[in-house]
C-alpha positions in Angstrom: 65.7 84.9 -16.7 63.6 84.3 -19.9 60.2 85.9 -19.9 57.2 86.1 -22.2 55.3 89.4 -22.1 51.7 89.4 -23.3 50.3 92.9 -23.8 46.6 93.1 -23.1 45.0 96.4 -22.4 41.4 96.7 -21.5 40.3 99.5 -23.9 39.8 97.8 -27.3 37.2 99.8 -29.3 36.6 97.9 -32.5 36.0 94.6 -30.6 35.0 95.5 -27.1 36.9 93.4 -24.4 38.7 91.7 -27.3 41.5 90.2 -25.2 39.2 88.2 -23.0 36.3 87.7 -25.4 35.2 84.0 -25.7 36.8 82.1 -28.5 35.5 78.5 -28.7 35.0 78.1 -25.0 37.7 80.2 -23.4 39.0 83.7 -23.4 41.2 84.3 -26.5 44.1 85.4 -24.4 44.2 81.9 -22.9 45.5 80.5 -26.2 48.6 82.7 -26.0 49.2 82.0 -22.3 48.9 78.3 -22.7 51.1 78.2 -25.8 53.8 80.2 -23.9 53.6 77.8 -20.9 53.6 74.7 -23.1 56.7 75.8 -25.0 58.7 75.6 -21.8 60.8 78.5 -23.1 60.1 80.8 -20.2 60.8 81.2 -16.5 57.8 83.6 -16.3 54.8 84.3 -18.5 53.7 87.9 -17.8 50.5 89.7 -18.8 50.9 93.4 -19.0 47.5 95.0 -18.6 45.8 98.0 -17.1 42.6 96.1 -16.5 41.9 94.1 -13.3 39.4 91.7 -15.1 42.0 90.8 -17.7 44.5 90.3 -14.9 42.2 87.9 -13.1 41.7 85.9 -16.3 45.4 85.8 -16.9 46.0 84.5 -13.4 43.3 81.8 -13.9 45.2 80.4 -17.0 48.6 80.4 -15.4 50.2 83.7 -16.2 51.6 86.2 -13.7 50.5 89.8 -13.4 53.2 91.5 -11.2 52.0 95.0 -12.0 49.1 96.9 -13.6 50.2 99.0 -16.6 50.1 102.7 -16.1 47.6 104.9 -17.9 50.2 106.6 -20.1 51.0 103.4 -22.0 47.4 102.0 -22.0 45.9 104.4 -24.5 45.3 104.1 -28.3 48.8 105.6 -29.0 50.9 103.3 -26.9 53.1 101.0 -28.9 54.1 97.4 -28.3 57.7 98.6 -27.8 56.4 101.0 -25.1 54.8 98.1 -23.2 57.9 95.8 -23.5 60.2 98.6 -22.4 58.0 99.3 -19.3 58.0 95.7 -18.3 61.8 95.3 -18.7 62.3 98.5 -16.7 60.0 97.1 -13.9 62.1 93.9 -13.7 65.3 95.8 -13.7 64.1 98.0 -10.8 63.1 94.9 -8.9 66.5 93.3 -9.4 65.7 90.7 -11.9 68.0 90.3 -14.9 66.3 89.4 -18.2 68.4 87.5 -20.8 65.7 86.8 -23.4 62.3 88.3 -23.9 59.4 87.3 -26.2 56.4 89.5 -26.8 53.3 87.3 -27.6 50.1 89.0 -28.8 47.0 88.3 -26.8 44.8 87.6 -29.8 46.7 84.8 -31.5 44.6 81.6 -31.2 46.6 79.7 -33.8 50.0 80.2 -32.0 52.0 77.0 -31.7 54.5 76.3 -28.9 56.8 74.6 -31.5 57.0 77.9 -33.4 57.8 79.8 -30.2 60.6 77.3 -29.6 61.9 77.7 -33.1 62.0 81.5 -32.6 64.1 81.1 -29.5 66.5 78.7 -31.1 67.0 81.0 -34.0 67.7 84.0 -31.7 70.3 82.1 -29.8 71.9 80.6 -32.9 72.8 83.9 -34.6 73.9 87.4 -33.7 70.3 88.7 -34.0 68.3 91.4 -32.4 64.9 89.7 -33.0 63.1 86.7 -34.4 59.4 86.9 -35.2 56.6 85.1 -36.8 55.8 85.9 -40.5 53.9 84.4 -43.4 53.8 84.8 -47.1 51.4 87.0 -49.1 48.8 85.0 -51.0 49.3 87.2 -54.1 52.3 89.0 -55.5 52.5 92.4 -54.0 54.1 93.7 -57.2 50.7 93.4 -58.8 48.9 95.4 -56.2 47.0 98.6 -57.0 45.4 101.4 -55.2 42.5 103.7 -55.8 43.3 107.4 -56.2 41.1 110.3 -55.0 38.8 109.9 -58.0 38.4 106.1 -57.5 40.5 105.2 -60.5 42.9 102.2 -60.4 46.6 102.8 -60.2 49.3 100.1 -59.9 52.0 100.5 -57.3 54.4 98.9 -59.7 53.1 99.4 -63.2 56.4 98.0 -64.6 55.1 94.6 -63.5 51.8 94.7 -65.3 52.8 91.9 -67.7 55.3 90.1 -65.4 54.4 86.5 -64.8 53.6 85.7 -61.1 56.2 83.0 -61.0 58.9 85.5 -62.0 58.2 87.8 -59.1 60.0 87.6 -55.7 57.8 86.2 -53.0 56.9 88.7 -50.2 56.2 88.1 -46.6 54.4 90.0 -43.8 54.3 90.0 -40.0 52.1 87.2 -38.7 51.3 89.0 -35.5 52.0 86.1 -33.1 55.3 86.5 -31.4 58.5 88.6 -31.3 61.7 87.2 -29.6 64.4 89.7 -28.9 67.3 90.7 -26.7 66.5 93.1 -23.9 69.0 95.6 -25.4 67.1 95.5 -28.8 63.8 96.3 -27.2 65.1 98.9 -24.7 67.0 100.8 -27.5 64.0 100.5 -29.9 65.9 98.8 -32.6 63.7 98.1 -35.7 62.3 94.6 -35.9 62.2 94.5 -39.7 65.9 94.6 -40.4 68.9 92.5 -41.5 69.5 91.7 -37.8 66.2 89.8 -37.6 65.0 86.4 -38.7 61.5 85.5 -39.7 60.0 82.2 -38.6 57.6 81.4 -41.4 54.1 80.2 -40.5 51.7 78.6 -43.0 49.1 81.1 -44.1 46.3 78.9 -42.9 47.6 79.3 -39.3 47.7 83.1 -39.4 44.9 85.6 -38.8 45.5 89.1 -37.4 42.5 90.1 -35.3 41.7 93.8 -35.3 38.2 94.0 -36.5 34.9 92.1 -36.2 35.5 90.8 -39.7 38.9 89.5 -38.7 37.4 87.8 -35.6 34.7 86.1 -37.8 37.4 84.9 -40.3 39.4 83.5 -37.4 36.3 81.5 -36.2 35.9 80.1 -39.7 39.6 79.1 -39.8 39.4 77.5 -36.4 36.3 75.5 -37.3 38.1 74.1 -40.4 41.2 73.2 -38.4 39.1 71.5 -35.8 37.3 69.4 -38.4 40.6 68.4 -40.1 42.1 67.4 -36.7 39.1 65.3 -35.8 39.0 63.3 -39.0 
C-alpha cells in the first residue's frame, strides 16, 4: 500500500488554526489533500491530527482520518518523524503493509501533483531512502553574514568576501512540500539530508514556507501573481 500522510495538529500558535485557515476560498490544507489525490500516487491520503475540526475538514476534501493523534505527539516538541512513525505503527498494528510513504505538509498551497509523481519515480528508480522537494537559494550562502552580540557584522565565510557570485557553488534548501521515503527509513529515523536522498528541485516562485504571519502574507502575494499570470 502507498500512503500520503499529512500532519496537521490543531495547536498552531503563530498563526492560529493555520492548517484550516482560509486561503483564497478554501482551507489551506485542501491544497495538499487535492494535490495528493490528483497525483494518483496513493491508495490512501491520510491526515494525522489531534483536532476534530481539522479531521472534519480533511474528510470534506477527500482525505481519510482513521485515528486522532495522541497528545504526546501533538505538542510543540513533536517532530514530523514522530508523526510519520506513529502513523506507520498504526497501520502495522491494523495489518496493513505500507510499501511507500509520502509526508505532505498541510500548508503547501503551491504543491503540484506532477512534482509528487516525480518524487515517487525517483524513489523507485534508485536505492534511496528519501526524495523530497527543494529549491535553490536566491543569493550565494557563502556571502552570508551574521550579527554578533554587539550588533557588528561578521561573515560566515570571510574567505569569499571577494569571490564572484558565479564562481560559488549553488546551494539548495528544503522546500517544505513533500518527503517520499521507505517505511524503513522513516521508522529507523534515517536522516533526510544525506547521500541516500534525492532532491526534486522546485522553482523558487513556487515555494513559500508558512510559519509566520509574514510568511502567510508573502504566500498570498505569490498566489495572486500566479493567478494573474495563469489568467492572461
